[in-house]
C-alpha positions in Angstrom: 0.2 0.1 -0.1 1.3 3.3 -0.8 0.1 6.5 0.4 0.4 9.2 -2.5 1.1 12.1 -0.6 1.7 14.3 -3.8 -1.9 14.8 -4.3 -2.7 15.9 -0.8 -0.6 18.9 -0.8 -2.3 22.1 0.1 -3.9 23.7 -3.0 -2.9 21.0 -5.1 -4.6 19.9 -8.4 -3.5 16.9 -10.3 -4.3 16.4 -14.0 -2.9 14.0 -16.4 -3.5 12.1 -19.6 -2.5 8.3 -19.5 -1.7 6.4 -22.5 -1.3 2.8 -21.2 -0.2 -0.2 -22.6 -1.5 -3.8 -22.1 -0.9 -4.8 -18.7 0.1 -1.6 -17.4 -0.6 -1.1 -13.6 -1.1 1.3 -10.8 -0.1 0.0 -7.8 -2.4 -0.1 -4.5 -2.5 3.2 -3.0 -4.9 5.9 -1.4 -5.2 9.6 -0.5 -7.2 12.1 1.0 -8.2 13.7 -2.1 -10.9 12.9 -4.5 -10.1 11.2 -7.7 -12.1 11.2 -11.1 -10.7 8.9 -14.0 -12.3 9.4 -17.3 -11.9 6.4 -19.8 -11.0 7.7 -23.3 -10.5 4.5 -25.1 -10.1 0.8 -24.4 -11.0 -1.0 -21.1 -9.5 -0.5 -17.7 -9.9 -2.6 -14.8 -10.2 -1.0 -11.3 -10.1 -2.2 -7.8 -11.5 0.1 -5.3 -11.8 -0.6 -1.5 -11.7 -4.7 -2.6 -14.5 -4.2 -5.3 -13.3 -5.2 -9.1 -14.7 -3.2 -12.0 -14.0 -3.1 -15.6 -14.5 0.3 -17.1 -14.8 1.1 -20.9 -14.8 4.0 -23.0 -17.1 6.7 -21.9 -17.0 5.6 -18.2 -16.0 7.9 -15.3 -14.6 6.2 -12.0 -15.2 8.0 -8.7 -12.7 7.3 -6.0 -13.8 9.0 -2.6 -11.5 10.2 0.1 -9.0 7.4 1.7 -10.6 4.5 -0.7 -7.7 2.2 -1.4 -7.4 1.3 -5.1 -5.4 0.2 -7.9 -5.6 -0.1 -11.5 -4.5 -2.4 -14.6 -5.1 -1.6 -18.2 -6.9 -4.3 -20.3 -5.3 -4.1 -23.6 -4.2 -0.4 -24.6 -6.3 2.3 -23.2 -6.3 5.9 -22.9 -7.5 7.8 -19.5 -7.6 11.3 -17.8 -7.1 11.5 -14.4 -8.5 14.5 -12.1 -7.3 14.7 -8.4 -8.3 17.6 -6.2 -9.2 18.4 -2.4 -12.4 16.6 -1.0 -13.5 20.0 0.3 -14.2 21.3 -3.2 -16.1 18.1 -3.8 -18.3 18.8 -0.7 -18.9 22.3 -1.6 -20.6 21.2 -4.9 -22.5 18.0 -3.7 -25.3 18.0 -1.4 -24.6 16.8 2.1 -24.4 13.2 2.4 -24.3 12.8 -1.3 -21.6 11.3 -3.8 -21.1 10.3 -7.4 -21.7 6.6 -8.2 -18.4 4.5 -8.2 -18.6 4.3 -11.9 -21.2 5.6 -14.4 -21.1 6.4 -18.2 -21.2 9.8 -19.7 -23.5 8.6 -22.5 -24.1 11.4 -25.1 -22.0 13.8 -23.0 -18.9 11.9 -23.7 -17.7 13.7 -26.8 -18.2 17.2 -25.2 -16.6 16.6 -21.8 -13.8 14.6 -23.6 -13.1 17.7 -25.8 -12.9 19.9 -22.9 -10.6 17.5 -20.9 -8.2 17.5 -24.1 -8.3 21.3 -24.6 -7.5 21.9 -20.9 -4.9 19.4 -20.5 -2.9 21.2 -23.3 -2.7 24.3 -21.5 -2.7 22.9 -17.8 0.9 23.6 -17.0 0.5 27.2 -17.8 -3.0 27.8 -15.9 -3.1 29.8 -12.7 -4.2 28.0 -9.6 -7.6 29.9 -9.9 -8.1 28.6 -13.4 -7.6 25.2 -12.4 -9.7 25.4 -9.5 -12.5 27.0 -11.8 -12.0 23.8 -14.3 -12.4 21.5 -11.4 -15.8 23.3 -10.3 -16.7 23.1 -13.8 -16.3 19.3 -14.3 -18.0 18.8 -11.0 -20.8 20.8 -11.7 -21.3 19.1 -15.2 -21.1 15.7 -13.6 -23.2 16.1 -10.7 -26.0 18.0 -12.7 -26.1 15.2 -15.2 -25.6 12.1 -13.0 -28.1 11.0 -10.2 -26.0 11.2 -6.9 -26.3 8.3 -4.3 -26.0 8.4 -0.6 -22.3 8.3 0.8 -22.0 4.7 2.2 -18.2 5.2 3.0 -17.8 4.3 6.7 -16.0 7.1 8.1 -13.9 4.7 10.4 -13.3 2.0 8.0 -11.5 -0.9 9.7 -9.2 -1.3 6.7 -8.1 2.3 6.9 -7.5 1.9 10.6 -5.4 -1.3 9.9 -3.3 0.5 7.3 -2.4 3.5 9.5 -1.4 1.2 12.3 0.8 -1.1 10.0 2.4 2.2 8.5 3.1 3.7 11.9 4.6 0.3 13.5 6.1 -1.0 10.4 9.5 -1.0 12.0 8.3 -3.3 14.7 7.4 -7.1 14.4 3.8 -6.8 12.8 1.9 -10.1 12.2 -1.7 -11.3 12.2 -1.5 -12.2 16.1 -0.2 -8.5 16.8 -3.1 -7.0 14.9 -5.6 -9.5 16.4 -4.7 -8.1 19.7 -4.7 -4.6 18.8 -8.0 -4.6 17.0 -9.8 -7.7 18.4 -10.6 -9.6 15.5 -9.3 -13.2 14.6 -6.3 -13.9 12.5 -8.4 -15.4 9.7 -10.3 -12.1 9.6 -7.6 -9.9 9.2 -5.8 -12.3 6.7 -9.1 -12.3 4.6 -9.3 -8.5 4.9 -6.0 -7.6 3.8 -6.1 -9.9 0.8 -9.7 -8.7 -0.2 -9.3 -5.1 0.3 -5.6 -4.4 -0.5 -4.6 -7.5 -2.5 -1.8 -8.5 -0.5 -0.8 -10.3 2.8 0.5 -9.0 6.0 4.2 -9.5 5.2 4.1 -7.7 1.9 2.1 -4.8 3.5 4.6 -4.5 6.2 7.7 -4.5 3.5 6.0 -1.9 1.5 5.6 0.4 4.3 9.2 -0.2 5.7 10.8 0.6 2.2 8.6 3.7 1.8 9.9 4.7 5.2 13.6 3.9 3.9 13.2 5.8 0.7 12.0 8.9 2.6 15.0 8.5 5.1 17.6 8.0 2.1 16.4 10.7 -0.3 14.3 13.2 1.4 15.3 13.7 5.0 18.0 16.2 5.9 19.7 13.9 8.1 21.8 11.7 5.9 22.2 8.1 7.8 24.5 5.2 7.1 22.5 2.6 5.1 22.9 0.0 7.7 21.1 2.6 10.1 18.2 3.1 7.8 17.6 -0.5 7.4 17.8 -1.0 11.1 15.5 1.8 12.0 12.8 0.6 9.2 12.8 -2.9 11.0 15.2 -4.9 9.3 17.9 -7.0 11.2 19.5 -8.2 7.9 21.0 -6.0 5.1 20.5 -8.8 2.7 16.7 -8.9 3.7 16.7 -5.0 3.4 18.2 -4.9 -0.3 15.9 -7.8 -1.3 12.8 -5.8 -0.2 14.4 -2.5 -1.5 14.7 -4.2 -4.9 11.2 -5.6 -5.0 9.3 -2.6 -3.7 11.1 0.7 -4.2 10.0 1.3 -7.8 6.5 1.1 -6.8 6.8 4.1 -4.3 6.4 6.6 -7.2 2.7 6.1 -8.3 3.4 6.3 -12.1 0.6 6.9 -14.7 -2.1 7.2 -12.5 
């Protein structure tokens, strides 16, 4: 699990065009921001909070705040992704209402697709106010032409609590037994929950968070520590084990081609 902190920076708007080869993947991640993904060509498989969906041309995916999700292109596909602060969404939508997880633009596809293409060409040169206005325009269009549904996302999602706990304590010996004692559920419950909601077991989840912490310490912290110290502080007793985990997971820490 990767927490994509880039898109949660204050006054940040992320808008990108992704041209994906068959099998191209975006690793399991989550963020506090709202995400909209517009499928322009091909088919795109999405798994959101454990639910797998196959999207096609004209579909829009709505990813609510803090929902774990990952993607895989089915054949070659093209999509636009727009990510923005959840408070903007709340300002547009009625209280307690959200867009459906997936819906089709129908006859509005060509018009909205043209708007996305036109805006993407000049996105880098647009002011923050212009970007904000674009987000409001898109949201206004979608919410007026799509039937909203009740927000059924549980605020205190158990899976999110587990993710946050593992992330905070990943340098410790986190096991299913430890989680059972901490949260009061059985080992089998956690094993099933992690696999269904996050598509990974406990060991992979711990290692991903450990390597994410290691990357932060190695490349972004001001204090430059010896690699052996980094490995130890991230929970690795063996450098060989650290190297194997780093090689396996480090490339996933930059969420590519969202």
